N, C-alpha and C positions, 0 to 999 in steps of 0.2 A: 504493500500500500504506500510505502514511503516514496515521495517524489511525484505522486499523482496530482494532476491539476485540481486544486481545491474547488475551482468553479464548477467542475463536473462531479464533485463529491456530494453525496447526500447524507445528511445527519438526521437522526431521530433522537429527540430528548423526551424521556418518559418522566413526567412529573412537572406540574406547573406552579410549584412553590417558588420562593426566592432563588433557591439553588438552580432549579430548572430554567426559570426565566433568564437568570444571569447567563447560564450556559448557552441558551439559545441566542441571546443577543450577541454574545461574544463570537459564536460560530458564524452567525449571519453577517456580522460586521467584517469578518475575515473572508467572506465571499462564498460560504457554503450554502447549499440548498437545505433549509432546515424545516423540519416538522416537529411541533410540540404537541404531545399527547397528555391530557389531564383527565382523570376519572371524575372529578367533581364538575359541577356546572360553572365553576369560576376558577380564576387563578388566585394565587396568594398563599396557598398552603395553610399553615396554622396562624397566619396573621391576616385576618379577613374581617368583613363586616356583614351584618344581616339586618333586616328590617323587623322591628317589633312595634306594630302600630305606627305611631308618628315618629318613633325614634329610629335613627340609624345607629346600630350598636356594634362596637368592636367586640370580637369574641374575648379579647383580653387586652389589658393595657400594655402596649409595647413601646419601649423607649430605646434610644441609642445614645451614644456618646460622641463627642468630637473626634475621639481616637478611632471611631468606627469608619475608617476611610473607605472600606469596601462598600458598606451600605450607603455612604454618602455619594460614592460614585454611582451606585444604582439609582439613587434619587435623581441625580443630575442626568443620568442617561435616559430616564423615563420622563424628564421634565417636571419633577416633583419637589425640587429643593426648596422652593419658596413655601411649599405647603407643609413642610416639616422643619420649622425653625429650631435653632439651638439657643440655649441661654447665652447671654453675653459672658457670664462668669458663673461657675458652679455655685449654687445656693440651694441647699436642701433644708427646709424646716423639719425639725425633729421634735415631736411633742411627747413628753414622758408623763403618763398618767399613773404610774406605779409608785411614785414618791410619797412618803409619809406626809410631806409638807404640801401636797396638792400638785396639780398639773404644772408643768414647766416647759416652756418652749426654748429650744436651742436651735442652732443652725450650723450646718457643715458648709463652709465657704472657702473660697480661694481668693488670692490676690494675684496681681500681675508679676510678682517676683519670680525669679528663677526657681526651678525644682532643686531641693525640696522645700525651700523657704515659702513657696506659694501657699502651702497648707499650714504653716506654723502659726500664723495669727488666728486662723479659724479654729485650729486645735486648742490653742491657748484659751480662747473664749468659749469653747464648747462646755456647757454647764453640766453635762450628763456624765462626766468623768472627773475623778479627783486629780489633784496635781500629780500625785505619784503615778496614777494610771496614764495620764497624758505623757509623762516622761517615758513610761514603758512603751507606749505606742510609737513614740519617736525612735526609740532604739530598735523596735521590731521593724519599722518602716525602713530604716537603714539596712537592716539585715536582709529584708526582702529585696532591696535594690541590688544586693550582691548575688542573688540567685539567678540561675539559668533555668527558665521554665521548661526548656527542652531536655533537661537532665532526667533520664529515666528513673533515677533513684527517687526523685521528688514525687513521681506518680505512685510510688509504693507506700506512701504515708498519707495520713489524712491531715487536713488543715488544722484541726483542733490540737492534734499532737504537736505540731510545729509551734502553734501559738503558746501552748503550755511551756514548751522548752524555752520560749523567749519571753517568759514572765508575764503573759497576758492573763488578767483575771477574768472570771466568768462575766463580771459586769462589763469589762472592756469588749469581750466577744459579743455580748448582747447589744451594747450601745454603739458599736462601731463596726467590727469585722463582719458580724452576721447581718447587720443592718444593710450593708452593701453586698455581702457575699450571697445571701439567700436570694436577693433580687437578680443577681447576675449569673449565679451558678445553679439556682433552683435546688439548693441543698444547704443544710446547716453545716457548720465547720466539721463536726465529726464524720460526716458522710461525703465530704468533698475531697477530691484529689488535691494534694498540695501543689502539683504541677499546674493544674488549672487555676487554683487560687493565686499562685504566684504570677501567672500570666495576667489575670484580671487586675490585680492590684498594682503590679509593675507597670502595665500598659496604661491603666486608667489614672493612676495617681502619681506615678513617678517617671513618666516618659517625657512629658512637656506640661507647662502650666495649665493649658486649657484642655487637656486630654479628657477630663471627666465632666466637662460641661454637658448638660443633658439636653437632648432634643426629643420631640415627640410630634406626632402628626396633628396638624390643626384641622384636618378633614378626616372623615371615616377612612379606615385603612383600605377599604375596598376601592376608594377613589385612586389610591396610589398603586396598590399591588394587583388590582384587577383592571380597572378602567384605563389608567395611564400605562400600565404594563402592556395591555393588549394593543394600545395605540402604538407604542414603541416597537413592539414585535411586528405588527402589521407593516409599519413603515420600513422595517428592516427586511421585509419579505418573508417573514416566518409564517408558515401555515399553522393555525391554532385549531386543535380539535379538543373540545371539552366533552364531558360525558363519554369519554372514550377510555375504557380500561384495557390495559395490555395483559394478555393471558399467556403469551409464549414468546420466547426469544430463541431462535435457532439459526444455524448456519445454512446457507444455500450451497448448492454444488459449485457455484462460481466463487465462493469464499466471502460473500457478502453476508449481512445480517438480515433476517426476516423477522419483523416485529408483527406478531399476530394480535389483532384486536377482535372485538365482537363482530365487526362488520367488514374488515379488510385485512390484507397482509401487505405491509409496507417494507420494501427492501431498502437497505441503507449501507453505506460504507462504514459509518461511525454511529454508535449508539451510546448515549449517556443515560444511566439509570439515576434519576434524581428523585427517588421515592424513599419512604421510610425503610429502615434497615431490614425489617421483617419482610416487607414486600420485595425488596431487592434480593434477599436470600431466596425467595421463591422463584425469581426469574433468572437468576444466575445459572448459566450452563455449567456442567461438570468441569472441574479443573480451572475455573476462572479465578478462584482464590485458593490459596494453600489450605486455609482452614475456614471455610465458609460458616461453620457452626459458631464462630466467634460473634458473628452478627447477631445471633439469637441471644448471646450473653449480654448484649447491650440492652439493659433493662430501661424502662421508662420512668420518668418522674412527672407527677401531675402538677397542674396549676389550676386553682379555683379563682373565679372572679365573681364577686358579689356586687350586684347593681341595685342602687336605691335611688328612687326619684321622689324628692320631697316637694311639698307644695309651696315652699319658700326657700330663700337663700340661707344656707347654714354654714357655708365655708367661703371665706374671702380670698383664699390662696389657690393657685392652680393645682397644687398637690402638697402632700406632706407625708412623712414617715412617722410611725408610732412606736413607742416603747411602753412596756408595762401593760400591754394589751395584746390579744390575739390578732388584732388588726395590724397589718404590715405597712402597706402603702395605700393612700387614698388620692384619687384624681378627680378633678372637676371635669366632667364630660358634657356639660350643658350645651355649650356653643357647638361643639363638634357633632352632637347627636341631632341637632335641630329641634330640641325641646322648645315648646311654646307654652305660654300661659304663666310665666313668672316663677316657675318652680326651679329646682336645681337637681341635676343628675350626677350622682357620685358613683364611682367605680372603685371597688376595693380589690387590689391585686394581692392574692395570697399564694405565694410560691411554696414549694416543698409541702404540698397539701395532702400528703398521704392519709392523714387521720381524718380529713374532712371531705375528701373528694366525692364520696358516695353518700354523705348525709342528706336526708330529705330537706327540701327547701324550707319547710316549716321550722325545722330544728335550726337551720342556719339563720333564719329570720330571728328566732328567739335568742340566738347567740350574739348576732352582730348589731342589731338595732340598739340594744342597751350599751354596747361598747362604743358605738358612734356617739351616743348621747354623753358618755363620759368624755370623749375627745372633743366634741363640738357642743358646747352648751346651747347654742342656737337650735340644735336639733331636738331639744326637749320640748315636747308639745307640738312639734311640726307634724303635719299630716303626711302620710306615706301614699303617694299616688301609684307607685309600682315598686315591686321587689321581686327580683329574679336572679338566677345564677347561671353562669356558663362554666362548663367543666371541660378541661382538656386533660384527659387521663394520660395521654402520651405526649404531653407538651414538649418535653425534652428527653434526651437520654440522661440517665442518672450518672452524675459526674463522680462516681465513687473511686476510691483509690484502686489503681490497676486498670482503669478504663482506657488508658492510653494504648495498651497492647491490643485492645479489641477493635480499635478504629482503623479501618483500612485507608490507604491513600486513594488517589483518583485512578491510578493504573490498575488493571487486572491482568491476568496471564492470558486472557483471550484477546487477540489483536483486534483493535477497533472498538473495544468495549470498555467504558469508563464509568466511574461512580461519582456522584455528587450528593450533597446533603450535609446539614450541620453535624451529623453523626460521623462523618468521615474525618480523617486526620488533618484538621485545619490548625490545630494548636489552640483554638478558641473553644469555649463552652458552647452549648447549643443556643445560639443567639441569631438574630437576623444577620449580624456581621459574619458569623461563622458560615451561615448558609450561602451568602454572597461569595465569600472567599472560596468555598468549595466549588462554586460554579466557575470561578476563575481557574482553579486547578484542573477541573475536568476539561474545560475548553482548551487550556494550554496543553494538556496531555493529548487530546484529540488532534489539535493542530500540529503538534510536534510529530505525531505518528504519520501525518499526511505530508510532512516535509514543508509545512507552510510557515514562513518567517512571520513572527508576530511579536508584539510588544505587550508586556503585562500592563493592564490599565492603570496600575498604581505606581508605575515606575517614575512618572513625571512628578507625582506627589511625594515620592520618597525623598 
């Protein structure tokens, strides 16, 4: 296949999440004839929107950071950058309602000073840690800065063990490390690979002053990941087939790939499987991976989102994080959802939700409405116009110690067959950034096999 004219090469991308869309765009931009197959009626994977009456609802609150250069490339490529703005500077309100002295608000902020001084002032003013705990955080941060997240030894231990070795108290883990880590890793420190934790904290907090500035969509996610993504794909010449499930992947007598769906058989020179790991395992031909069973060892971790529509405004900030409460992060989704009538729509993002993901809605309502009243005094006495939950039982792969050896790269042993997805070996946890970067890697692998010179999309930004 090497040296073939890429303009005559046909590629099929299976899966229309961020990984698949990224792969398809990159291959089409390089001149390949690309078909994208998606089983759902929409694109966007696990970052999507749906209608609930008058509301446009995101299935979960998704944010990104300034250091997420892959996802920011994706937004730019689909024409969505202005619809997903970033904070000018990191500023996270953190409300602690577990204190004996009553609720207290603190903030995690940065300045414009060089790393690591950019966080020094914010840490010094952070009221949820003692002076000794803050000094311990500073020492641990310096130790983190000396780690190499690619070191296989780090993948063999959990984040909590490393934190204990570096003098971090349980309060420090709760009020800082897990506050950030649970949201980015979808696991608490005892259940998170130290390699992934080191990658998150080194990249987000210690790479450059603005790396952890937070961004989120100012429109429903479907407008970005489906509407704009479709438009960009169509403009690039990609054929999009939704509601199309792939049932088989076989070799033809001529050495091409035959992708079998319910209604047709598509031949291609290059195929990228950008589907969940279990689905990829079911489609992989014999011998494509040395140990395909490892894909089934990549277990899932759930995320629960609790949605509450009040009859009045109860929160004056765009978002905040909570301590001393089962509530983790709360976001104001009023404007994004299109809510009318003067109420307010809040979304609670609850990561690592293994203990709650299957609880009945009535029980979640009994649990979370009183907690919101503790956090937000204005919610006391407010009417509830709607209460519902969204559940993603397989939101991410579980980032447990040892997960690194289970994640395959983009290449397989089958010529012309490649893998994409946040579960592949991107070095990132299962985030939108990881998904996009996996698409880069899969497209790079396919283009390299075809002998097509190409430039990585982030080279100019590096």
